[in-house]
Backbone bond lengths (Angstrom), bond angles and torsions (degrees), N, CA, C in turn:
res aa  C-N    CA-C-N  psi(-1)  N-CA   C-N-CA  omega(-1)  CA-C   N-CA-C  phi
1 X - - - 1.442 - - 1.533 111.30 -
2 X 1.291 117.97 -48.50 1.468 121.75 174.51 1.522 108.40 -109.35
3 X 1.306 114.60 123.27 1.449 116.87 178.65 1.531 109.47 -135.64
4 X 1.291 118.82 152.48 1.431 122.08 -178.97 1.521 107.38 -71.53
5 X 1.303 116.35 129.94 1.423 120.62 179.19 1.538 111.43 -72.52
6 X 1.302 114.58 146.75 1.403 118.70 176.96 1.562 108.29 -70.86
7 X 1.285 115.78 157.53 1.473 120.60 -174.00 1.518 111.82 -58.53
8 X 1.275 121.51 -36.24 1.469 123.66 -176.18 1.567 111.50 -86.95
9 X 1.338 119.84 -0.52 1.435 120.42 -175.37 1.518 114.93 -73.05
10 X 1.311 119.21 -18.41 1.404 118.87 -179.16 1.536 112.69 -88.10
11 X 1.366 114.22 136.96 1.484 118.64 177.46 1.469 111.97 -60.28
12 X 1.341 116.73 -35.29 1.448 118.29 -177.88 1.522 109.24 -143.96
13 X 1.316 115.28 112.79 1.460 119.17 -179.50 1.516 106.90 -91.38
14 X 1.350 118.82 145.46 1.451 121.63 -178.91 1.520 109.98 -61.69
15 X 1.282 118.41 140.88 1.463 123.24 179.66 1.549 110.56 -71.91
16 X 1.273 114.14 156.78 1.515 118.81 177.78 1.492 109.68 -64.72
17 X 1.311 116.00 147.15 1.474 120.45 178.33 1.540 109.62 -63.80
18 X 1.273 117.22 149.32 1.464 121.79 -179.25 1.559 109.89 -63.32
19 X 1.333 115.11 138.62 1.421 119.65 175.64 1.530 111.61 -72.47
20 X 1.345 117.31 128.63 1.390 118.56 178.64 1.519 113.26 -73.26
21 X 1.276 115.08 125.73 1.513 121.59 177.89 1.523 109.31 -133.44
22 X 1.323 114.86 164.38 1.428 121.45 174.86 1.514 110.39 -74.88
23 X 1.326 117.24 132.14 1.465 120.92 -177.47 1.564 108.52 -71.41
24 X 1.326 114.92 145.22 1.456 119.91 171.65 1.559 105.84 -79.27
25 X 1.360 113.76 150.74 1.443 120.36 -176.70 1.525 110.99 -122.99
26 X 1.305 115.63 129.15 1.505 120.69 169.70 1.541 101.42 -109.60
27 X 1.324 114.64 111.06 1.460 121.33 -172.59 1.530 112.36 -77.00
28 X 1.352 112.82 159.71 1.444 118.14 175.15 1.531 110.26 -57.09
29 X 1.318 115.64 139.80 1.450 122.40 -177.18 1.524 115.32 90.88
30 X 1.348 117.75 -12.27 1.461 120.73 177.52 1.517 107.06 -90.50
31 X 1.317 112.85 134.33 1.484 120.48 179.81 1.524 108.72 -121.44
32 X 1.327 119.72 124.40 1.429 124.17 179.35 1.590 108.73 -114.44
33 X 1.306 113.30 128.66 1.521 118.02 174.55 1.491 106.17 -113.86
34 X 1.354 117.89 112.80 1.412 124.76 -177.94 1.514 108.68 137.45
35 X 1.307 115.43 175.06 1.462 121.57 -178.75 1.510 112.07 -81.23
36 X 1.303 114.97 148.09 1.497 121.80 -176.17 1.488 107.44 -128.73
37 X 1.355 118.47 123.14 1.459 120.86 -179.69 1.514 112.03 -138.66
38 X 1.320 118.07 139.14 1.440 124.50 175.06 1.522 109.03 -160.61
39 X 1.292 115.89 146.56 1.508 119.84 176.49 1.518 109.96 -75.43
40 X 1.308 116.41 -17.60 1.447 120.68 -179.48 1.525 111.92 -85.00
41 X 1.357 113.89 -161.22 1.451 122.41 -175.77 1.512 108.51 -101.62
42 X 1.347 114.23 154.85 1.455 120.76 -178.88 1.524 110.63 -135.95
43 X 1.323 118.38 128.02 1.471 123.40 171.48 1.566 104.39 -106.55
44 X 1.332 114.03 122.86 1.449 119.97 -174.96 1.540 110.92 -116.17
45 X 1.327 115.42 110.88 1.422 119.63 173.27 1.538 112.11 -109.15
46 X 1.341 115.58 -8.79 1.484 124.27 174.59 1.497 109.04 -96.07
47 X 1.346 115.17 -156.11 1.470 121.59 -175.00 1.539 109.21 -124.33
48 X 1.340 112.77 140.19 1.482 119.51 173.85 1.543 107.54 -125.79
49 X 1.377 114.04 127.95 1.445 119.04 174.29 1.520 103.75 -112.28
50 X 1.330 113.77 96.54 1.500 120.15 -176.33 1.491 106.05 156.84
51 X 1.350 114.11 -179.94 1.434 121.29 -178.71 1.550 109.35 -82.88
52 X 1.366 114.65 144.85 1.472 120.95 -179.64 1.526 106.56 -123.05
53 X 1.352 115.64 125.14 1.470 122.00 175.91 1.502 110.60 -130.35
54 X 1.362 115.47 106.37 1.484 121.99 -171.51 1.525 109.09 -140.31
55 X 1.336 116.48 171.12 1.450 121.92 175.12 1.516 109.47 -71.02
56 X 1.306 117.22 -62.24 1.457 121.30 -179.64 1.554 106.55 -131.18
57 X 1.357 116.58 129.85 1.478 120.08 178.63 1.502 110.28 -116.50
58 X 1.322 113.45 132.58 1.510 120.95 169.78 1.557 105.24 -117.53
59 X 1.337 113.98 120.67 1.454 119.73 172.67 1.512 107.51 -99.89
60 X 1.299 116.00 109.71 1.453 119.24 -178.53 1.525 117.93 -69.88
61 X 1.285 119.70 178.99 1.498 123.22 -177.51 1.519 110.90 -53.60
62 X 1.340 116.39 -37.80 1.483 120.42 -175.33 1.542 111.73 -98.53
63 X 1.332 115.44 0.49 1.503 119.57 -176.51 1.520 112.00 -81.23
64 X 1.316 113.49 152.80 1.471 121.11 -179.35 1.520 109.98 -148.30
65 X 1.353 115.79 139.03 1.463 122.69 176.71 1.509 106.10 -129.86
66 X 1.334 116.11 128.87 1.486 122.22 171.37 1.523 103.74 -119.72
67 X 1.305 117.74 98.83 1.425 123.72 -179.06 1.551 108.99 153.87
68 X 1.335 113.53 -167.10 1.496 120.84 -175.71 1.501 107.68 -92.82
69 X 1.358 116.52 139.34 1.455 122.43 174.68 1.474 108.87 -115.82
70 X 1.383 116.17 130.09 1.485 123.53 173.70 1.538 104.63 -126.22
71 X 1.315 115.24 120.32 1.479 120.55 -178.39 1.532 110.96 -154.63
72 X 1.318 116.60 167.82 1.476 120.66 172.72 1.540 109.24 -75.22
73 X 1.331 116.09 -45.48 1.446 120.57 177.10 1.533 110.00 -143.38
74 X 1.356 116.34 148.28 1.413 121.96 -176.32 1.561 109.00 -135.62
75 X 1.303 117.93 127.95 1.412 123.68 168.52 1.476 109.28 -114.68
76 X 1.383 117.01 125.86 1.464 120.26 -173.79 1.544 107.48 -122.77
77 X 1.334 112.54 125.48 1.457 121.58 173.40 1.506 109.26 -117.18
78 X 1.349 116.73 -16.12 1.445 123.62 -175.10 1.495 110.90 -105.90
79 X 1.360 117.76 -140.18 1.426 125.46 -175.53 1.482 114.71 -113.76
80 X 1.335 118.81 135.28 1.442 122.05 175.61 1.554 107.33 -133.93
81 X 1.318 114.97 128.02 1.475 120.28 175.27 1.557 106.85 -121.66
82 X 1.334 115.47 102.78 1.464 119.05 -176.17 1.529 107.86 146.33
83 X 1.315 115.20 -178.99 1.466 121.01 -176.55 1.546 111.26 -85.91
84 X 1.312 115.97 146.69 1.446 121.70 177.60 1.544 107.73 -122.67
85 X 1.298 116.55 132.58 1.450 122.28 177.47 1.515 106.18 -131.63
86 X 1.363 115.01 109.84 1.473 123.89 -178.42 1.496 113.23 -155.91
87 X 1.315 115.74 149.36 1.461 120.19 179.03 1.544 109.61 -61.46
88 X 1.299 114.63 -45.72 1.504 119.44 -177.64 1.538 110.07 -127.54
89 X 1.322 115.81 125.52 1.471 121.17 -178.82 1.508 109.00 -129.14
90 X 1.333 117.09 133.96 1.459 123.96 -179.48 1.492 108.99 -128.91
91 X 1.309 117.40 121.51 1.474 121.70 176.00 1.539 107.79 -104.17
92 X 1.334 116.20 115.89 1.426 120.90 179.05 1.532 110.42 -79.74
93 X 1.303 119.32 170.76 1.473 122.63 -174.70 1.531 112.81 -58.61
94 X 1.369 117.57 -28.65 1.467 119.84 -177.52 1.547 111.88 -90.88
95 X 1.315 118.45 4.37 1.463 121.08 -173.10 1.526 109.03 -77.78
96 X 1.351 113.45 145.63 1.506 122.67 171.33 1.481 107.63 -131.20
97 X 1.326 116.35 110.63 1.491 122.92 -178.72 1.536 111.00 -120.45
98 X 1.291 115.89 121.48 1.443 123.97 176.14 1.544 107.70 -116.38
99 X 1.344 116.98 93.10 1.477 120.49 -179.16 1.517 110.37 158.95
100 X 1.249 117.51 170.07 1.479 122.34 179.01 1.524 111.13 -78.98
101 X 1.306 114.38 150.10 1.458 120.79 177.64 1.563 110.47 -125.40
102 X 1.292 117.20 116.10 1.437 122.68 173.13 1.523 108.41 -97.65
103 X 1.346 117.32 129.02 1.454 119.37 -167.25 1.556 108.60 -157.02
104 X 1.351 114.08 163.81 1.404 121.86 165.79 1.539 109.19 -99.59
105 X 1.300 115.79 -40.33 1.503 121.64 176.38 1.523 106.95 -127.51
106 X 1.373 115.73 137.77 1.459 121.66 179.25 1.492 105.34 -138.44
107 X 1.337 117.35 132.55 1.445 124.48 171.02 1.491 108.72 -130.47
108 X 1.329 116.79 138.24 1.440 124.38 -177.38 1.494 107.66 -131.43
109 X 1.311 115.86 118.91 1.520 119.83 178.14 1.524 108.12 -81.49
110 X 1.336 114.02 153.26 1.428 121.07 177.02 1.504 111.01 -59.02
111 X 1.324 117.71 135.21 1.494 122.70 -174.85 1.486 115.26 99.08
112 X 1.342 118.80 -18.82 1.447 121.89 179.50 1.549 109.25 -69.37
113 X 1.314 117.40 146.81 1.413 124.91 -179.66 1.510 108.79 -106.14
114 X 1.321 120.73 120.27 1.489 121.31 -176.81 1.540 105.98 -140.79
115 X 1.347 117.57 116.73 1.411 125.11 174.68 1.508 107.05 -119.69
116 X 1.324 117.27 111.90 1.441 121.37 179.19 1.508 107.76 157.45
117 X 1.354 116.34 -164.35 1.428 120.39 -177.99 1.510 109.90 -110.30
118 X 1.304 115.37 144.55 1.520 121.57 172.90 1.517 106.39 -98.90
119 X 1.302 116.87 113.91 1.462 121.88 -177.69 1.553 109.77 -115.01
120 X 1.316 117.67 120.04 1.417 119.92 179.61 1.519 110.39 -76.76
121 X 1.365 114.64 131.21 1.459 119.69 177.46 1.533 108.90 -74.26
122 X 1.304 114.72 140.94 1.453 119.39 174.92 1.499 108.24 -72.03
123 X 1.336 119.67 135.91 1.476 121.62 178.02 1.527 108.73 -63.87
124 X 1.310 115.53 151.02 1.436 122.67 177.66 1.547 109.26 -60.32
125 X 1.322 114.66 132.31 1.490 116.22 -176.48 1.535 108.66 -80.06
126 X 1.312 113.54 139.79 1.474 121.71 176.77 1.512 108.19 -76.43
127 X 1.313 120.99 140.53 1.454 119.37 176.38 1.552 108.59 -69.10
128 X 1.359 113.05 141.89 1.468 116.52 -179.46 1.459 108.30 -75.41
129 X 1.329 116.40 142.12 1.447 120.34 178.23 1.614 106.31 -104.86
130 X 1.255 111.09 147.25 1.475 118.71 -176.37 1.550 104.52 -97.44
131 X 1.351 117.41 129.46 1.431 121.77 176.77 1.458 108.83 -107.73
132 X 1.354 116.93 123.65 1.482 119.41 -176.54 1.534 108.18 -82.56
133 X 1.288 116.84 137.30 1.446 123.19 175.65 1.505 110.58 -74.89
134 X 1.330 114.33 139.89 1.458 118.86 -178.08 1.492 110.37 -92.20
């Protein structure tokens, strides 16, 4: 009646946990013009004028992004002007965001400034399985 399913029997197996790595740092006073991309994590205390695509992004109190952000998760304490697309977004009390946020989870602390739209991301669709008639 109850049997252990074979490894390939599930339509969607959970993905592997993210590998822990040391975050890259863009220090206060550093200004980057152009796109920035990494599969790893980024802590931003400086400024980026361009698109940012990273695993996890932390925008520190002195950090600023002018452009589009794509990440798995985003913590914002500084300023963002542009759209954000991430599974998990957290705006801390010191955050200033001017732009739309597409997210699965969004939390906004009291005192945060947010002007834009909050758009819920559609969950990934599971592939349909075909059931054979007996």
